[in-house]
N, CA, C and O of each residue as an XYZ file, in Angstrom:
316
protein
N      63.226    122.800    102.615
C      64.458    122.463    103.308
C      64.695    120.948    103.303
O      65.821    120.500    103.088
N      63.681    120.189    103.530
C      63.800    118.742    103.564
C      64.217    118.182    102.207
O      64.981    117.221    102.130
N      63.711    118.788    101.146
C      64.069    118.342     99.806
C      65.557    118.577     99.536
O      66.214    117.741     98.916
N      66.079    119.684     99.987
C      67.495    120.003     99.809
C      68.370    119.007    100.575
O      69.419    118.596    100.079
N      67.949    118.623    101.764
C      68.706    117.652    102.569
C      68.689    116.290    101.889
O      69.699    115.587    101.863
N      67.530    115.921    101.336
C      67.439    114.651    100.608
C      68.373    114.646     99.403
O      69.026    113.642     99.117
N      68.430    115.764     98.707
C      69.303    115.864     97.544
C      70.771    115.780     97.953
O      71.581    115.156     97.268
N      71.103    116.412     99.074
C      72.467    116.346     99.583
C      72.840    114.908     99.931
O      73.935    114.449     99.606
N      71.940    114.211    100.584
C      72.199    112.812    100.945
C      72.366    111.947     99.697
O      73.187    111.030     99.675
N      71.588    112.243     98.666
C      71.696    111.513     97.408
C      73.069    111.741     96.768
O      73.688    110.805     96.260
N      73.533    112.981     96.798
C      74.858    113.296     96.263
C      75.959    112.573     97.039
O      76.917    112.073     96.450
N      75.816    112.523     98.346
C      76.817    111.836     99.172
C      76.860    110.345     98.868
O      77.940    109.755     98.848
N      75.717    109.731     98.634
C      75.671    108.317     98.290
C      76.358    108.053     96.945
O      77.082    107.069     96.793
N      76.127    108.929     95.983
C      76.789    108.785     94.684
C      78.301    108.896     94.811
O      79.044    108.158     94.164
N      78.752    109.824     95.650
C      80.196    109.992     95.858
C      80.808    108.741     96.483
O      81.919    108.343     96.135
N      80.073    108.127     97.411
C      80.560    106.900     98.041
C      80.790    105.817     96.990
O      81.811    105.129     97.005
N      79.836    105.676     96.085
C      79.964    104.670     95.031
C      81.149    104.957     94.121
O      81.829    104.030     93.682
N      81.401    106.213     93.837
C      82.518    106.576     92.973
C      83.863    106.324     93.645
O      84.853    106.042     92.971
N      83.898    106.426     94.965
C      85.148    106.241     95.700
C      85.526    104.776     95.878
O      86.682    104.473     96.175
N      84.583    103.870     95.702
C      84.876    102.446     95.882
C      85.897    101.999     94.842
O      85.810    102.355     93.667
N      86.852    101.223     95.297
C      87.906    100.742     94.416
C      87.444     99.444     93.768
O      86.972     98.535     94.451
N      87.576     99.362     92.481
C      87.249     98.139     91.761
C      88.524     97.309     91.653
O      89.439     97.671     90.914
N      88.586     96.213     92.376
C      89.769     95.363     92.363
C      89.733     94.433     91.157
O      88.709     93.830     90.837
N      90.871     94.341     90.507
C      90.977     93.454     89.363
C      91.687     92.172     89.769
O      92.450     92.141     90.735
N      91.430     91.154     89.036
C      92.127     89.894     89.252
C      93.549     90.050     88.720
O      93.761     90.632     87.656
N      94.500     89.537     89.453
C      95.901     89.677     89.063
C      96.212     88.859     87.815
O      95.653     87.781     87.610
N      97.100     89.377     86.993
C      97.571     88.632     85.829
C      98.424     87.440     86.251
O      98.653     86.522     85.463
N      98.888     87.459     87.486
C      99.729     86.370     87.985
C      98.916     85.210     88.558
O      99.469     84.150     88.849
N      97.646     85.398     88.716
C      96.805     84.386     89.362
C      96.857     83.003     88.701
O      96.852     82.003     89.419
N      96.907     82.901     87.373
C      96.969     81.561     86.774
C      98.194     80.740     87.196
O      98.166     79.511     87.137
N      99.256     81.410     87.615
C     100.496     80.727     87.996
C     100.766     80.830     89.488
O     101.907     80.675     89.923
N      99.745     81.087     90.262
C      99.893     81.289     91.706
C     100.592     80.112     92.372
O     101.578     80.305     93.084
N     100.100     78.901     92.154
C     100.671     77.719     92.807
C     102.128     77.512     92.401
O     102.969     77.184     93.239
N     102.422     77.702     91.126
C     103.799     77.520     90.661
C     104.726     78.591     91.234
O     105.860     78.297     91.610
N     104.243     79.826     91.300
C     105.060     80.902     91.863
C     105.352     80.649     93.339
O     106.475     80.861     93.796
N     104.353     80.200     94.080
C     104.550     79.894     95.503
C     105.541     78.754     95.654
O     106.434     78.811     96.499
N     105.387     77.720     94.841
C     106.292     76.572     94.906
C     107.733     76.977     94.609
O     108.655     76.573     95.317
N     107.921     77.770     93.565
C     109.265     78.214     93.202
C     109.864     79.133     94.262
O     111.055     79.045     94.562
N     109.048     80.007     94.825
C     109.535     80.921     95.869
C     109.960     80.139     97.108
O     110.990     80.435     97.714
N     109.158     79.135     97.484
C     109.520     78.295     98.638
C     110.791     77.501     98.373
O     111.526     77.159     99.300
N     111.045     77.211     97.098
C     112.257     76.480     96.721
C     113.477     77.393     96.685
O     114.592     76.929     96.443
N     113.273     78.691     96.927
C     114.396     79.612     97.027
C     114.604     80.527     95.836
O     115.621     81.217     95.767
N     113.677     80.552     94.904
C     113.826     81.421     93.738
C     113.686     82.892     94.143
O     112.843     83.243     94.967
N     114.524     83.738     93.549
C     114.415     85.178     93.801
C     113.282     85.737     92.951
O     112.786     85.067     92.045
N     112.878     86.965     93.249
C     111.815     87.591     92.471
C     112.260     87.829     91.029
O     111.450     87.744     90.105
N     113.524     88.122     90.840
C     114.066     88.277     89.493
C     114.018     86.970     88.710
O     113.697     86.957     87.521
N     114.339     85.876     89.388
C     114.267     84.569     88.737
C     112.826     84.202     88.390
O     112.565     83.603     87.346
N     111.904     84.560     89.262
C     110.491     84.305     88.974
C     110.030     85.114     87.764
O     109.277     84.612     86.930
N     110.480     86.363     87.670
C     110.129     87.197     86.523
C     110.703     86.601     85.234
O     110.032     86.590     84.201
N     111.924     86.113     85.294
C     112.546     85.488     84.125
C     111.811     84.204     83.745
O     111.616     83.937     82.559
N     111.404     83.410     84.723
C     110.646     82.179     84.475
C     109.322     82.490     83.782
O     108.943     81.819     82.823
N     108.626     83.505     84.271
C     107.362     83.890     83.642
C     107.584     84.360     82.201
O     106.808     84.022     81.307
N     108.633     85.129     81.985
C     108.900     85.645     80.647
C     109.268     84.521     79.678
O     108.786     84.479     78.546
N     110.115     83.627     80.132
C     110.635     82.591     79.241
C     109.639     81.461     78.993
O     109.480     81.013     77.858
N     108.970     80.999     80.046
C     108.136     79.807     79.912
C     106.638     80.081     79.825
O     105.884     79.237     79.341
N     106.204     81.235     80.280
C     104.772     81.542     80.268
C     104.425     82.735     79.376
O     103.256     83.095     79.240
N     105.441     83.338     78.775
C     105.248     84.487     77.878
C     104.494     85.632     78.547
O     103.604     86.240     77.953
N     104.864     85.908     79.778
C     104.246     86.999     80.540
C     105.363     87.856     81.099
O     106.148     87.397     81.929
N     105.441     89.095     80.651
C     106.495     90.000     81.123
C     105.989     90.759     82.343
O     105.015     91.508     82.264
N     106.663     90.555     83.472
C     106.260     91.156     84.736
C     107.517     91.597     85.480
O     108.533     90.903     85.468
N     107.436     92.745     86.118
C     108.575     93.242     86.905
C     108.695     92.445     88.207
O     107.689     92.017     88.772
N     109.924     92.250     88.678
C     110.112     91.548     89.950
C     109.346     92.198     91.110
O     108.869     91.500     92.004
N     109.228     93.521     91.096
C     108.500     94.197     92.177
C     107.009     93.847     92.152
O     106.367     93.807     93.201
N     106.466     93.597     90.980
C     105.067     93.188     90.859
C     104.877     91.805     91.463
O     103.889     91.555     92.154
N     105.814     90.916     91.204
C     105.745     89.566     91.771
C     105.875     89.639     93.282
O     105.158     88.944     94.002
N     106.788     90.476     93.769
C     106.951     90.646     95.215
C     105.654     91.136     95.852
O     105.216     90.596     96.868
N     105.049     92.145     95.262
C     103.804     92.699     95.790
C     102.694     91.639     95.804
O     101.923     91.552     96.759
N     102.623     90.845     94.747
C     101.595     89.812     94.654
C     101.820     88.706     95.690
O     100.887     88.301     96.383
N     103.058     88.224     95.792
C     103.322     87.093     96.682
C     103.249     87.458     98.155
O     102.858     86.627     98.975
N     103.616     88.674     98.506
C     103.596     89.034     99.930
C     102.186     89.140    100.488
O     102.006     89.087    101.705
N     101.186     89.287     99.637
C      99.821     89.363    100.136
C      99.133     87.992    100.175
O      97.988     87.891    100.615
N      99.820     86.941     99.720
C      99.218     85.606     99.726
C      99.339     84.979    101.112
O     100.404     85.038    101.726
N      98.253     84.377    101.611
C      98.304     83.780    102.952
C      99.264     82.601    103.065
O      99.835     82.385    104.134
N      99.459     81.837    102.002
C     100.351     80.677    102.100
C     101.813     81.064    102.260
O     102.606     80.260    102.750
N     102.187     82.264    101.862
C     103.556     82.714    102.071
C     103.699     83.577    103.320
O     104.805     83.734    103.836
N     102.603     84.134    103.809
C     102.664     84.927    105.034
C     102.985     84.041    106.234
O     103.716     84.463    107.130
N     102.453     82.825    106.264
C     102.682     81.926    107.400
C     104.126     81.455    107.469
O     104.616     81.105    108.543
N     104.817     81.444    106.316
C     106.206     80.996    106.303
C     107.146     82.050    106.873
O     108.223     81.709    107.362
N     106.764     83.318    106.823
C     107.638     84.398    107.304
C     107.669     84.514    108.796
O     108.362     85.378    109.334
């Protein structure tokens, strides 16, 4: 009986590891400071997406930029 309980606990530990989310670094991170600066200057998310496409050769949807910027602490304090 004890061996079966140990095996069950082992299975539960493996499941925990599988459930952990592996966070990736954002593709927008290299331009974080510039994006924050432009947003504070009044740029819309669409304008930021166009800026990235034209000057940085990175195609990103405005909603992706919104999601990225709203989680940054330097822009949370401004709201």
